[in-house]
N, C-alpha and C positions, 0 to 999 in steps of 0.2 A: 210430606217430606220425611216424617219419622218412619213411615212404612218403607220408604226407599233406603233409609239408613239401615233399618233392620234387615232388609233384603240383601244388603251388601255384606252382612255378617262381619266376621272378625277382620277381613281384609279392608273393608271400608272404615272400620273403627281405627285400624292402624294408620290408614291414610289420613284420617282426621287428626289423629294424635301427632303425626309428624308435621302436619300443617300448622298445628297450634305451637309446636316447638319452634318451627321455622319462623312463624310470625313473631314469637317472643324475641328471637335473636335479631330479626329485622327491625323491630321497634327499638331494641337496644342500640343498634347501629345508627338509626336515625337520630336518637337522642345524643349519642356520642358525637356524631358529626355536627349536630346543631351546637353543642357546647364548644367544639373546636373552631367553629366558623368565626371569622373576624373580618370586618370591613377594613382591609389594609390600606385602601386609598385614603381613609381618614386617620388611621392609626399611625401610619409610617411617617408622614411629614413632620409632626412634632418630635418624634424620636430622632429623625434625621437632623433637625435643627439643634437639638440638645447635644448630639454627638459632635456636630460641626463647631458648636460653640464651646466645646470642652466641658460641658456640664454632664459629666458621666454619672454622678450620683443621681441627678434628676432623671437621666435616661434609665437608670436601673429602677428607680421608684416608679417611673412611668410604665415600664414593662411588668413590674410586680403588680400593678393595679389591674392587669388583664389576666384572665384565666384561659384565654384562647391559645391555640396551638403555636402559631408562628411567634407571637410576642414572648411566649415562654422560652422558645428556642433562642430568640435574640437575647433574652435575659441571660441565658447560659453563656452566650458569646461575650456579653458585657462583663460577666463575672470573671472572665479570662482576659480582660482588656489589657493587662500588663504583659501578656505573652505576645509572641510574634503572630503576624497575620496567618502564616502557614499553620501554626499550632492552633490558633482559634478555628481556622477552617477545618482542621482535622477533628477537633473536638465536636464541632457541629455536625460534620458528616457522620461521625461515629454515632452520635445521638440519633440522627435520622435513620441510619441503617439498623441500629440495634434496638431502638425503642419506638420511634415514631411510626415508621412504616409498618412494623408488625402490629402496633396498636390500631392502625387504620384498617389493616387487612383482617383483623381478628374476627372470627365467627362467620366471615363471608363464605368460607369453605363449607360450613354447615348448610348454608342456603343451597350450595351446589348439590349437596347430598339430597336435600329435599326435592330439588328439580329432577334429579335422576331417579330417585327411589319411588316417587309417587306414580309415575307411569308404569314402572316395573311392578308395583303392587297391583295396579289396575290390570296389567297383563296377566299377572298371576290369578287374579279373580276371574278373568276371562277364561283362562285354561281350566280352572276348577269348575266354573259354571258349565263349560262344554263337556267336561268329563261327567258331571252329574247328569247332564241332559242325555248323553249317550248311554249312560247306565239305565236311565228310565226307558229309553227306546229299546234297549236290549231286553228289558223285563216286560214292558207293556206294549211294545211296538209303536206304530205311528197313529194308532186309532184314536188316542185321546191327547190332543195337544196341550190340554190344561195341565197334565202331569209333567210336562216339560217346561212349564212356565217358570218355576223357581230357579232352575239351572240357567235359563236364558236371562232371567232378571238379574241373577248374580253376575253373570258375565257383563251385561250392559251397564249396570249400576256401578260396579267397581271400576270399569274402564272410564266411564264418565267422571267418577270421583277423582281418579288419578290425574286425568287431564285438567279438571277444574282446579286442582291444587297446583300442578306443575306450571301451567301457563302464567298465572299471576306472578309466581316466584321467579320465572325466567326474567320478567321485566324488573322485578325488585332487585334481583342479583345484578343485572346489567346496570341498573341505576347506581347501585352502591359501588360497583367496580369503577364506574365512570367518576363517581365522587372521589374515590381514592386517587385516581389519576389526576383529577383537577387539583386536589390537595397537594399532591407531589409536585406538580408543575408550579403551583403558587409558592410552595416551600422553597424550591430551588431558585425561583425568580427573586424572592425577597432575601434569601440567603446571599445571593450574589450582590444585590444592592447594599445589603448591610456590610458585607466584607469590603466592598469598594469604599464605602464611607469611612469605615474603620481604618483602612489603608491610607486614605487621604489625611485623616486626622493624625496618624502616626508620622506621616511625611511632614506635616505642618509643624509638629512638635520637634521633629529632628532638625 
């Protein structure tokens, strides 16, 4: 394995470097999504009961007890409980558009760069390897295939390295993009339910 890495030269070292960088950002995204995740089927009913019962301070404390994404969003809505439903909705939508969605999508673009650049580095290695091989042929002819081995090895090793990096990151990027979409769907689903409950509470008080 070490011989193969050495045969790949600086191109393969660069490919390994961007794979390490990409892996670091992928792990960071996995940790962030894990922290944001919440079982809303369990969390939401007690909150709903507190709001329906008019126990707004209990509802606020309940949301403060969670560090998950959607409960923190609902906490923001509860802190604006004295405003109109339309104003609460606008505050929450602004929070989603300005802070939450960008925080979910953060660094995923870097993974796209890894996916695109790794095969290109492999292709560059292939071209350089073939150039080296043709230079050897021009000098020594085709009589000694051993002299052409280094150029061919560079071409093959760098191509393989680029593909070995790009293929897993394609799946990682797709998975993370899908997670962002799922978060977005869940956010708007519970935002709608939250606003509906708040609206009914205000109608009851009126």
